[in-house]
mmCIF file of the N, C-alpha and C atoms, coordinates in Angstrom:
data_MODEL
# 
_entry.id   MODEL 
# 
loop_
_atom_site.group_PDB 
_atom_site.id 
_atom_site.type_symbol 
_atom_site.label_atom_id 
_atom_site.label_alt_id 
_atom_site.label_comp_id 
_atom_site.label_asym_id 
_atom_site.label_entity_id 
_atom_site.label_seq_id 
_atom_site.pdbx_PDB_ins_code 
_atom_site.Cartn_x 
_atom_site.Cartn_y 
_atom_site.Cartn_z 
_atom_site.occupancy 
_atom_site.B_iso_or_equiv 
_atom_site.pdbx_formal_charge 
_atom_site.auth_seq_id 
_atom_site.auth_comp_id 
_atom_site.auth_asym_id 
_atom_site.auth_atom_id 
_atom_site.pdbx_PDB_model_num 
ATOM 1   N N  . MET A 1 1  ? 12.390 -30.967 -34.685 1.00 0.00 ? 1  MET A N  1 
ATOM 2   C CA . MET A 1 1  ? 13.266 -29.957 -34.090 1.00 0.00 ? 1  MET A CA 1 
ATOM 3   C C  . MET A 1 1  ? 13.134 -28.626 -34.820 1.00 0.00 ? 1  MET A C  1 
ATOM 4   N N  . VAL A 1 2  ? 12.922 -28.695 -36.132 1.00 0.00 ? 2  VAL A N  1 
ATOM 5   C CA . VAL A 1 2  ? 12.819 -27.465 -36.922 1.00 0.00 ? 2  VAL A CA 1 
ATOM 6   C C  . VAL A 1 2  ? 11.574 -26.681 -36.535 1.00 0.00 ? 2  VAL A C  1 
ATOM 7   N N  . ILE A 1 3  ? 10.507 -27.406 -36.236 1.00 0.00 ? 3  ILE A N  1 
ATOM 8   C CA . ILE A 1 3  ? 9.269  -26.706 -35.884 1.00 0.00 ? 3  ILE A CA 1 
ATOM 9   C C  . ILE A 1 3  ? 9.427  -25.930 -34.584 1.00 0.00 ? 3  ILE A C  1 
ATOM 10  N N  . TRP A 1 4  ? 10.209 -26.433 -33.640 1.00 0.00 ? 4  TRP A N  1 
ATOM 11  C CA . TRP A 1 4  ? 10.422 -25.724 -32.380 1.00 0.00 ? 4  TRP A CA 1 
ATOM 12  C C  . TRP A 1 4  ? 11.267 -24.475 -32.587 1.00 0.00 ? 4  TRP A C  1 
ATOM 13  N N  . LYS A 1 5  ? 12.224 -24.572 -33.506 1.00 0.00 ? 5  LYS A N  1 
ATOM 14  C CA . LYS A 1 5  ? 13.013 -23.379 -33.832 1.00 0.00 ? 5  LYS A CA 1 
ATOM 15  C C  . LYS A 1 5  ? 12.134 -22.308 -34.463 1.00 0.00 ? 5  LYS A C  1 
ATOM 16  N N  . ALA A 1 6  ? 11.287 -22.732 -35.375 1.00 0.00 ? 6  ALA A N  1 
ATOM 17  C CA . ALA A 1 6  ? 10.389 -21.780 -36.032 1.00 0.00 ? 6  ALA A CA 1 
ATOM 18  C C  . ALA A 1 6  ? 9.422  -21.166 -35.026 1.00 0.00 ? 6  ALA A C  1 
ATOM 19  N N  . LEU A 1 7  ? 8.919  -21.994 -34.121 1.00 0.00 ? 7  LEU A N  1 
ATOM 20  C CA . LEU A 1 7  ? 8.000  -21.484 -33.101 1.00 0.00 ? 7  LEU A CA 1 
ATOM 21  C C  . LEU A 1 7  ? 8.706  -20.512 -32.162 1.00 0.00 ? 7  LEU A C  1 
ATOM 22  N N  . GLY A 1 8  ? 9.926  -20.830 -31.775 1.00 0.00 ? 8  GLY A N  1 
ATOM 23  C CA . GLY A 1 8  ? 10.698 -19.932 -30.913 1.00 0.00 ? 8  GLY A CA 1 
ATOM 24  C C  . GLY A 1 8  ? 11.008 -18.612 -31.592 1.00 0.00 ? 8  GLY A C  1 
ATOM 25  N N  . ALA A 1 9  ? 11.378 -18.677 -32.862 1.00 0.00 ? 9  ALA A N  1 
ATOM 26  C CA . ALA A 1 9  ? 11.654 -17.445 -33.610 1.00 0.00 ? 9  ALA A CA 1 
ATOM 27  C C  . ALA A 1 9  ? 10.393 -16.607 -33.769 1.00 0.00 ? 9  ALA A C  1 
ATOM 28  N N  . ALA A 1 10 ? 9.282  -17.280 -34.034 1.00 0.00 ? 10 ALA A N  1 
ATOM 29  C CA . ALA A 1 10 ? 8.012  -16.553 -34.181 1.00 0.00 ? 10 ALA A CA 1 
ATOM 30  C C  . ALA A 1 10 ? 7.601  -15.894 -32.871 1.00 0.00 ? 10 ALA A C  1 
ATOM 31  N N  . LEU A 1 11 ? 7.810  -16.590 -31.771 1.00 0.00 ? 11 LEU A N  1 
ATOM 32  C CA . LEU A 1 11 ? 7.485  -16.002 -30.465 1.00 0.00 ? 11 LEU A CA 1 
ATOM 33  C C  . LEU A 1 11 ? 8.396  -14.828 -30.146 1.00 0.00 ? 11 LEU A C  1 
ATOM 34  N N  . ALA A 1 12 ? 9.674  -14.934 -30.505 1.00 0.00 ? 12 ALA A N  1 
ATOM 35  C CA . ALA A 1 12 ? 10.604 -13.827 -30.251 1.00 0.00 ? 12 ALA A CA 1 
ATOM 36  C C  . ALA A 1 12 ? 10.182 -12.578 -31.019 1.00 0.00 ? 12 ALA A C  1 
ATOM 37  N N  . ILE A 1 13 ? 9.804  -12.748 -32.253 1.00 0.00 ? 13 ILE A N  1 
ATOM 38  C CA . ILE A 1 13 ? 9.357  -11.595 -33.052 1.00 0.00 ? 13 ILE A CA 1 
ATOM 39  C C  . ILE A 1 13 ? 7.989  -11.098 -32.571 1.00 0.00 ? 13 ILE A C  1 
ATOM 40  N N  . GLY A 1 14 ? 7.071  -12.027 -32.333 1.00 0.00 ? 14 GLY A N  1 
ATOM 41  C CA . GLY A 1 14 ? 5.713  -11.632 -31.970 1.00 0.00 ? 14 GLY A CA 1 
ATOM 42  C C  . GLY A 1 14 ? 5.638  -10.912 -30.636 1.00 0.00 ? 14 GLY A C  1 
ATOM 43  N N  . ILE A 1 15 ? 6.313  -11.448 -29.640 1.00 0.00 ? 15 ILE A N  1 
ATOM 44  C CA . ILE A 1 15 ? 6.258  -10.829 -28.317 1.00 0.00 ? 15 ILE A CA 1 
ATOM 45  C C  . ILE A 1 15 ? 6.965  -9.477  -28.321 1.00 0.00 ? 15 ILE A C  1 
ATOM 46  N N  . SER A 1 16 ? 8.097  -9.402  -29.011 1.00 0.00 ? 16 SER A N  1 
ATOM 47  C CA . SER A 1 16 ? 8.797  -8.111  -29.057 1.00 0.00 ? 16 SER A CA 1 
ATOM 48  C C  . SER A 1 16 ? 8.004  -7.080  -29.863 1.00 0.00 ? 16 SER A C  1 
ATOM 49  N N  . ALA A 1 17 ? 7.312  -7.501  -30.895 1.00 0.00 ? 17 ALA A N  1 
ATOM 50  C CA . ALA A 1 17 ? 6.478  -6.559  -31.658 1.00 0.00 ? 17 ALA A CA 1 
ATOM 51  C C  . ALA A 1 17 ? 5.310  -6.063  -30.812 1.00 0.00 ? 17 ALA A C  1 
ATOM 52  N N  . PHE A 1 18 ? 4.712  -6.977  -30.051 1.00 0.00 ? 18 PHE A N  1 
ATOM 53  C CA . PHE A 1 18 ? 3.614  -6.571  -29.169 1.00 0.00 ? 18 PHE A CA 1 
ATOM 54  C C  . PHE A 1 18 ? 4.103  -5.592  -28.105 1.00 0.00 ? 18 PHE A C  1 
ATOM 55  N N  . ALA A 1 19 ? 5.271  -5.866  -27.530 1.00 0.00 ? 19 ALA A N  1 
ATOM 56  C CA . ALA A 1 19 ? 5.826  -4.975  -26.510 1.00 0.00 ? 19 ALA A CA 1 
ATOM 57  C C  . ALA A 1 19 ? 6.156  -3.600  -27.091 1.00 0.00 ? 19 ALA A C  1 
ATOM 58  N N  . THR A 1 20 ? 6.675  -3.580  -28.310 1.00 0.00 ? 20 THR A N  1 
ATOM 59  C CA . THR A 1 20 ? 6.979  -2.310  -28.963 1.00 0.00 ? 20 THR A CA 1 
ATOM 60  C C  . THR A 1 20 ? 5.707  -1.503  -29.210 1.00 0.00 ? 20 THR A C  1 
ATOM 61  N N  . ALA A 1 21 ? 4.690  -2.168  -29.698 1.00 0.00 ? 21 ALA A N  1 
ATOM 62  C CA . ALA A 1 21 ? 3.432  -1.468  -29.972 1.00 0.00 ? 21 ALA A CA 1 
ATOM 63  C C  . ALA A 1 21 ? 2.813  -0.921  -28.686 1.00 0.00 ? 21 ALA A C  1 
ATOM 64  N N  . TRP A 1 22 ? 2.870  -1.702  -27.636 1.00 0.00 ? 22 TRP A N  1 
ATOM 65  C CA . TRP A 1 22 ? 2.315  -1.257  -26.358 1.00 0.00 ? 22 TRP A CA 1 
ATOM 66  C C  . TRP A 1 22 ? 3.078  -0.052  -25.813 1.00 0.00 ? 22 TRP A C  1 
ATOM 67  N N  . ALA A 1 23 ? 4.414  -0.127  -25.866 1.00 0.00 ? 23 ALA A N  1 
ATOM 68  C CA . ALA A 1 23 ? 5.228  0.979   -25.358 1.00 0.00 ? 23 ALA A CA 1 
ATOM 69  C C  . ALA A 1 23 ? 5.015  2.248   -26.187 1.00 0.00 ? 23 ALA A C  1 
ATOM 70  N N  . GLN A 1 24 ? 4.951  2.108   -27.500 1.00 0.00 ? 24 GLN A N  1 
ATOM 71  C CA . GLN A 1 24 ? 4.762  3.291   -28.338 1.00 0.00 ? 24 GLN A CA 1 
ATOM 72  C C  . GLN A 1 24 ? 3.377  3.899   -28.139 1.00 0.00 ? 24 GLN A C  1 
ATOM 73  N N  . SER A 1 25 ? 2.386  3.076   -27.871 1.00 0.00 ? 25 SER A N  1 
ATOM 74  C CA . SER A 1 25 ? 1.062  3.649   -27.635 1.00 0.00 ? 25 SER A CA 1 
ATOM 75  C C  . SER A 1 25 ? 1.041  4.465   -26.344 1.00 0.00 ? 25 SER A C  1 
ATOM 76  N N  . ARG A 1 26 ? 1.710  3.963   -25.327 1.00 0.00 ? 26 ARG A N  1 
ATOM 77  C CA . ARG A 1 26 ? 1.775  4.703   -24.058 1.00 0.00 ? 26 ARG A CA 1 
ATOM 78  C C  . ARG A 1 26 ? 2.592  5.990   -24.202 1.00 0.00 ? 26 ARG A C  1 
ATOM 79  N N  . ILE A 1 27 ? 3.726  5.886   -24.858 1.00 0.00 ? 27 ILE A N  1 
ATOM 80  C CA . ILE A 1 27 ? 4.577  7.067   -25.030 1.00 0.00 ? 27 ILE A CA 1 
ATOM 81  C C  . ILE A 1 27 ? 3.891  8.090   -25.933 1.00 0.00 ? 27 ILE A C  1 
ATOM 82  N N  . GLY A 1 28 ? 3.217  7.617   -26.953 1.00 0.00 ? 28 GLY A N  1 
ATOM 83  C CA . GLY A 1 28 ? 2.546  8.534   -27.877 1.00 0.00 ? 28 GLY A CA 1 
ATOM 84  C C  . GLY A 1 28 ? 1.468  9.350   -27.208 1.00 0.00 ? 28 GLY A C  1 
ATOM 85  N N  . SER A 1 29 ? 0.659  8.699   -26.383 1.00 0.00 ? 29 SER A N  1 
ATOM 86  C CA . SER A 1 29 ? -0.406 9.443   -25.717 1.00 0.00 ? 29 SER A CA 1 
ATOM 87  C C  . SER A 1 29 ? 0.169  10.416  -24.685 1.00 0.00 ? 29 SER A C  1 
ATOM 88  N N  . ALA A 1 30 ? 1.221  9.998   -23.988 1.00 0.00 ? 30 ALA A N  1 
ATOM 89  C CA . ALA A 1 30 ? 1.860  10.898  -23.020 1.00 0.00 ? 30 ALA A CA 1 
ATOM 90  C C  . ALA A 1 30 ? 2.538  12.065  -23.740 1.00 0.00 ? 30 ALA A C  1 
ATOM 91  N N  . ALA A 1 31 ? 3.141  11.788  -24.886 1.00 0.00 ? 31 ALA A N  1 
ATOM 92  C CA . ALA A 1 31 ? 3.811  12.848  -25.651 1.00 0.00 ? 31 ALA A CA 1 
ATOM 93  C C  . ALA A 1 31 ? 2.803  13.865  -26.179 1.00 0.00 ? 31 ALA A C  1 
ATOM 94  N N  . ALA A 1 32 ? 1.658  13.389  -26.625 1.00 0.00 ? 32 ALA A N  1 
ATOM 95  C CA . ALA A 1 32 ? 0.641  14.317  -27.118 1.00 0.00 ? 32 ALA A CA 1 
ATOM 96  C C  . ALA A 1 32 ? 0.170  15.250  -26.009 1.00 0.00 ? 32 ALA A C  1 
ATOM 97  N N  . GLY A 1 33 ? -0.004 14.703  -24.819 1.00 0.00 ? 33 GLY A N  1 
ATOM 98  C CA . GLY A 1 33 ? -0.408 15.530  -23.682 1.00 0.00 ? 33 GLY A CA 1 
ATOM 99  C C  . GLY A 1 33 ? 0.658  16.522  -23.274 1.00 0.00 ? 33 GLY A C  1 
ATOM 100 N N  . ALA A 1 34 ? 1.910  16.067  -23.282 1.00 0.00 ? 34 ALA A N  1 
ATOM 101 C CA . ALA A 1 34 ? 3.005  16.954  -22.883 1.00 0.00 ? 34 ALA A CA 1 
ATOM 102 C C  . ALA A 1 34 ? 3.227  18.055  -23.916 1.00 0.00 ? 34 ALA A C  1 
ATOM 103 N N  . MET A 1 35 ? 3.091  17.703  -25.190 1.00 0.00 ? 35 MET A N  1 
ATOM 104 C CA . MET A 1 35 ? 3.300  18.710  -26.243 1.00 0.00 ? 35 MET A CA 1 
ATOM 105 C C  . MET A 1 35 ? 2.164  19.719  -26.294 1.00 0.00 ? 35 MET A C  1 
ATOM 106 N N  . ALA A 1 36 ? 1.001  19.355  -25.786 1.00 0.00 ? 36 ALA A N  1 
ATOM 107 C CA . ALA A 1 36 ? -0.099 20.318  -25.723 1.00 0.00 ? 36 ALA A CA 1 
ATOM 108 C C  . ALA A 1 36 ? 0.225  21.424  -24.730 1.00 0.00 ? 36 ALA A C  1 
ATOM 109 N N  . GLU A 1 37 ? 0.950  21.049  -23.665 1.00 0.00 ? 37 GLU A N  1 
ATOM 110 C CA . GLU A 1 37 ? 1.315  22.048  -22.662 1.00 0.00 ? 37 GLU A CA 1 
ATOM 111 C C  . GLU A 1 37 ? 2.606  22.780  -23.004 1.00 0.00 ? 37 GLU A C  1 
ATOM 112 N N  . LYS A 1 38 ? 3.595  22.033  -23.554 1.00 0.00 ? 38 LYS A N  1 
ATOM 113 C CA . LYS A 1 38 ? 4.893  22.631  -23.891 1.00 0.00 ? 38 LYS A CA 1 
ATOM 114 C C  . LYS A 1 38 ? 5.277  22.206  -25.307 1.00 0.00 ? 38 LYS A C  1 
ATOM 115 N N  . PRO A 1 39 ? 4.912  22.983  -26.308 1.00 0.00 ? 39 PRO A N  1 
ATOM 116 C CA . PRO A 1 39 ? 5.190  22.585  -27.694 1.00 0.00 ? 39 PRO A CA 1 
ATOM 117 C C  . PRO A 1 39 ? 6.681  22.514  -28.041 1.00 0.00 ? 39 PRO A C  1 
ATOM 118 N N  . GLU A 1 40 ? 7.541  23.136  -27.271 1.00 0.00 ? 40 GLU A N  1 
ATOM 119 C CA . GLU A 1 40 ? 8.965  23.142  -27.584 1.00 0.00 ? 40 GLU A CA 1 
ATOM 120 C C  . GLU A 1 40 ? 9.650  21.796  -27.309 1.00 0.00 ? 40 GLU A C  1 
ATOM 121 N N  . ILE A 1 41 ? 8.993  20.848  -26.673 1.00 0.00 ? 41 ILE A N  1 
ATOM 122 C CA . ILE A 1 41 ? 9.614  19.552  -26.389 1.00 0.00 ? 41 ILE A CA 1 
ATOM 123 C C  . ILE A 1 41 ? 9.294  18.517  -27.470 1.00 0.00 ? 41 ILE A C  1 
ATOM 124 N N  . GLY A 1 42 ? 8.880  18.957  -28.610 1.00 0.00 ? 42 GLY A N  1 
ATOM 125 C CA . GLY A 1 42 ? 8.515  18.039  -29.696 1.00 0.00 ? 42 GLY A CA 1 
ATOM 126 C C  . GLY A 1 42 ? 9.670  17.170  -30.170 1.00 0.00 ? 42 GLY A C  1 
ATOM 127 N N  . GLY A 1 43 ? 10.873 17.736  -30.259 1.00 0.00 ? 43 GLY A N  1 
ATOM 128 C CA . GLY A 1 43 ? 12.032 16.968  -30.706 1.00 0.00 ? 43 GLY A CA 1 
ATOM 129 C C  . GLY A 1 43 ? 12.389 15.838  -29.754 1.00 0.00 ? 43 GLY A C  1 
ATOM 130 N N  . VAL A 1 44 ? 12.292 16.114  -28.477 1.00 0.00 ? 44 VAL A N  1 
ATOM 131 C CA . VAL A 1 44 ? 12.580 15.086  -27.467 1.00 0.00 ? 44 VAL A CA 1 
ATOM 132 C C  . VAL A 1 44 ? 11.541 13.971  -27.542 1.00 0.00 ? 44 VAL A C  1 
ATOM 133 N N  . MET A 1 45 ? 10.307 14.341  -27.775 1.00 0.00 ? 45 MET A N  1 
ATOM 134 C CA . MET A 1 45 ? 9.254  13.332  -27.834 1.00 0.00 ? 45 MET A CA 1 
ATOM 135 C C  . MET A 1 45 ? 9.397  12.423  -29.045 1.00 0.00 ? 45 MET A C  1 
ATOM 136 N N  . ILE A 1 46 ? 9.913  12.948  -30.136 1.00 0.00 ? 46 ILE A N  1 
ATOM 137 C CA . ILE A 1 46 ? 10.154 12.092  -31.305 1.00 0.00 ? 46 ILE A CA 1 
ATOM 138 C C  . ILE A 1 46 ? 11.216 11.052  -30.992 1.00 0.00 ? 46 ILE A C  1 
ATOM 139 N N  . VAL A 1 47 ? 12.257 11.463  -30.287 1.00 0.00 ? 47 VAL A N  1 
ATOM 140 C CA . VAL A 1 47 ? 13.310 10.511  -29.890 1.00 0.00 ? 47 VAL A CA 1 
ATOM 141 C C  . VAL A 1 47 ? 12.748 9.472   -28.934 1.00 0.00 ? 47 VAL A C  1 
ATOM 142 N N  . LEU A 1 48 ? 11.952 9.900   -27.977 1.00 0.00 ? 48 LEU A N  1 
ATOM 143 C CA . LEU A 1 48 ? 11.368 8.955   -27.029 1.00 0.00 ? 48 LEU A CA 1 
ATOM 144 C C  . LEU A 1 48 ? 10.382 8.008   -27.714 1.00 0.00 ? 48 LEU A C  1 
ATOM 145 N N  . GLU A 1 49 ? 9.726  8.473   -28.744 1.00 0.00 ? 49 GLU A N  1 
ATOM 146 C CA . GLU A 1 49 ? 8.803  7.612   -29.486 1.00 0.00 ? 49 GLU A CA 1 
ATOM 147 C C  . GLU A 1 49 ? 9.556  6.553   -30.299 1.00 0.00 ? 49 GLU A C  1 
ATOM 148 N N  . ALA A 1 50 ? 10.752 6.892   -30.763 1.00 0.00 ? 50 ALA A N  1 
ATOM 149 C CA . ALA A 1 50 ? 11.538 5.948   -31.576 1.00 0.00 ? 50 ALA A CA 1 
ATOM 150 C C  . ALA A 1 50 ? 12.335 4.967   -30.722 1.00 0.00 ? 50 ALA A C  1 
ATOM 151 N N  . LEU A 1 51 ? 12.527 5.264   -29.470 1.00 0.00 ? 51 LEU A N  1 
ATOM 152 C CA . LEU A 1 51 ? 13.351 4.414   -28.595 1.00 0.00 ? 51 LEU A CA 1 
ATOM 153 C C  . LEU A 1 51 ? 12.831 2.984   -28.454 1.00 0.00 ? 51 LEU A C  1 
ATOM 154 N N  . PRO A 1 52 ? 11.536 2.749   -28.330 1.00 0.00 ? 52 PRO A N  1 
ATOM 155 C CA . PRO A 1 52 ? 11.069 1.359   -28.206 1.00 0.00 ? 52 PRO A CA 1 
ATOM 156 C C  . PRO A 1 52 ? 11.288 0.513   -29.452 1.00 0.00 ? 52 PRO A C  1 
ATOM 157 N N  . GLU A 1 53 ? 11.659 1.108   -30.548 1.00 0.00 ? 53 GLU A N  1 
ATOM 158 C CA . GLU A 1 53 ? 11.950 0.323   -31.754 1.00 0.00 ? 53 GLU A CA 1 
ATOM 159 C C  . GLU A 1 53 ? 13.122 -0.617  -31.532 1.00 0.00 ? 53 GLU A C  1 
ATOM 160 N N  . THR A 1 54 ? 13.968 -0.317  -30.564 1.00 0.00 ? 54 THR A N  1 
ATOM 161 C CA . THR A 1 54 ? 15.089 -1.214  -30.291 1.00 0.00 ? 54 THR A CA 1 
ATOM 162 C C  . THR A 1 54 ? 14.610 -2.568  -29.772 1.00 0.00 ? 54 THR A C  1 
ATOM 163 N N  . ILE A 1 55 ? 13.427 -2.596  -29.179 1.00 0.00 ? 55 ILE A N  1 
ATOM 164 C CA . ILE A 1 55 ? 12.896 -3.868  -28.671 1.00 0.00 ? 55 ILE A CA 1 
ATOM 165 C C  . ILE A 1 55 ? 12.656 -4.836  -29.825 1.00 0.00 ? 55 ILE A C  1 
ATOM 166 N N  . ILE A 1 56 ? 12.059 -4.351  -30.894 1.00 0.00 ? 56 ILE A N  1 
ATOM 167 C CA . ILE A 1 56 ? 11.775 -5.236  -32.026 1.00 0.00 ? 56 ILE A CA 1 
ATOM 168 C C  . ILE A 1 56 ? 13.059 -5.634  -32.741 1.00 0.00 ? 56 ILE A C  1 
ATOM 169 N N  . ILE A 1 57 ? 14.048 -4.745  -32.760 1.00 0.00 ? 57 ILE A N  1 
ATOM 170 C CA . ILE A 1 57 ? 15.333 -5.098  -33.376 1.00 0.00 ? 57 ILE A CA 1 
ATOM 171 C C  . ILE A 1 57 ? 16.002 -6.218  -32.575 1.00 0.00 ? 57 ILE A C  1 
ATOM 172 N N  . LEU A 1 58 ? 15.963 -6.119  -31.253 1.00 0.00 ? 58 LEU A N  1 
ATOM 173 C CA . LEU A 1 58 ? 16.532 -7.183  -30.422 1.00 0.00 ? 58 LEU A CA 1 
ATOM 174 C C  . LEU A 1 58 ? 15.769 -8.494  -30.601 1.00 0.00 ? 58 LEU A C  1 
ATOM 175 N N  . GLY A 1 59 ? 14.460 -8.418  -30.723 1.00 0.00 ? 59 GLY A N  1 
ATOM 176 C CA . GLY A 1 59 ? 13.671 -9.626  -30.988 1.00 0.00 ? 59 GLY A CA 1 
ATOM 177 C C  . GLY A 1 59 ? 14.026 -10.258 -32.309 1.00 0.00 ? 59 GLY A C  1 
ATOM 178 N N  . PHE A 1 60 ? 14.275 -9.430  -33.313 1.00 0.00 ? 60 PHE A N  1 
ATOM 179 C CA . PHE A 1 60 ? 14.678 -9.933  -34.625 1.00 0.00 ? 60 PHE A CA 1 
ATOM 180 C C  . PHE A 1 60 ? 16.041 -10.612 -34.546 1.00 0.00 ? 60 PHE A C  1 
ATOM 181 N N  . VAL A 1 61 ? 16.965 -10.017 -33.821 1.00 0.00 ? 61 VAL A N  1 
ATOM 182 C CA . VAL A 1 61 ? 18.302 -10.614 -33.670 1.00 0.00 ? 61 VAL A CA 1 
ATOM 183 C C  . VAL A 1 61 ? 18.197 -11.960 -32.936 1.00 0.00 ? 61 VAL A C  1 
ATOM 184 N N  . ILE A 1 62 ? 17.374 -12.018 -31.911 1.00 0.00 ? 62 ILE A N  1 
ATOM 185 C CA . ILE A 1 62 ? 17.195 -13.281 -31.179 1.00 0.00 ? 62 ILE A CA 1 
ATOM 186 C C  . ILE A 1 62 ? 16.568 -14.340 -32.083 1.00 0.00 ? 62 ILE A C  1 
ATOM 187 N N  . ALA A 1 63 ? 15.607 -13.938 -32.910 1.00 0.00 ? 63 ALA A N  1 
ATOM 188 C CA . ALA A 1 63 ? 14.990 -14.890 -33.836 1.00 0.00 ? 63 ALA A CA 1 
ATOM 189 C C  . ALA A 1 63 ? 16.012 -15.430 -34.826 1.00 0.00 ? 63 ALA A C  1 
ATOM 190 N N  . ILE A 1 64 ? 16.881 -14.565 -35.323 1.00 0.00 ? 64 ILE A N  1 
ATOM 191 C CA . ILE A 1 64 ? 17.928 -15.030 -36.248 1.00 0.00 ? 64 ILE A CA 1 
ATOM 192 C C  . ILE A 1 64 ? 18.869 -15.997 -35.540 1.00 0.00 ? 64 ILE A C  1 
ATOM 193 N N  . MET A 1 65 ? 19.193 -15.699 -34.286 1.00 0.00 ? 65 MET A N  1 
ATOM 194 C CA . MET A 1 65 ? 20.076 -16.596 -33.540 1.00 0.00 ? 65 MET A CA 1 
ATOM 195 C C  . MET A 1 65 ? 19.410 -17.943 -33.291 1.00 0.00 ? 65 MET A C  1 
ATOM 196 N N  . ILE A 1 66 ? 18.115 -17.945 -33.026 1.00 0.00 ? 66 ILE A N  1 
ATOM 197 C CA . ILE A 1 66 ? 17.401 -19.209 -32.796 1.00 0.00 ? 66 ILE A CA 1 
ATOM 198 C C  . ILE A 1 66 ? 17.377 -20.043 -34.071 1.00 0.00 ? 66 ILE A C  1 
ATOM 199 N N  . VAL A 1 67 ? 17.083 -19.416 -35.185 1.00 0.00 ? 67 VAL A N  1 
ATOM 200 C CA . VAL A 1 67 ? 17.011 -20.153 -36.450 1.00 0.00 ? 67 VAL A CA 1 
ATOM 201 C C  . VAL A 1 67 ? 18.395 -20.642 -36.865 1.00 0.00 ? 67 VAL A C  1 
ATOM 202 N N  . GLY A 1 68 ? 19.429 -19.888 -36.549 1.00 0.00 ? 68 GLY A N  1 
ATOM 203 C CA . GLY A 1 68 ? 20.785 -20.262 -36.936 1.00 0.00 ? 68 GLY A CA 1 
ATOM 204 C C  . GLY A 1 68 ? 21.436 -21.293 -36.043 1.00 0.00 ? 68 GLY A C  1 
ATOM 205 N N  . MET A 1 69 ? 20.787 -21.653 -34.919 1.00 0.00 ? 69 MET A N  1 
ATOM 206 C CA . MET A 1 69 ? 21.374 -22.649 -34.014 1.00 0.00 ? 69 MET A CA 1 
ATOM 207 C C  . MET A 1 69 ? 21.388 -24.010 -34.672 1.00 0.00 ? 69 MET A C  1 
ATOM 208 N N  . LYS A 1 70 ? 22.371 -24.816 -34.297 1.00 0.00 ? 70 LYS A N  1 
ATOM 209 C CA . LYS A 1 70 ? 22.434 -26.192 -34.824 1.00 0.00 ? 70 LYS A CA 1 
ATOM 210 C C  . LYS A 1 70 ? 21.889 -27.155 -33.806 1.00 0.00 ? 70 LYS A C  1 
# 
């Protein structure tokens, strides 16, 4: 039973990390293009680049909940 909990927690972290990396790569390339045309939107792009970090935080919370289950 412990191995399934560990596997579930690992999948929760791994999939959310992959999703975060994918989203940040897409947002980063779009932000670079947009900032080339309008440099004044740099602050907004930094916020949009940091937004996908919530995905990995949620994955971490789910992993903790899986490991903490009885």
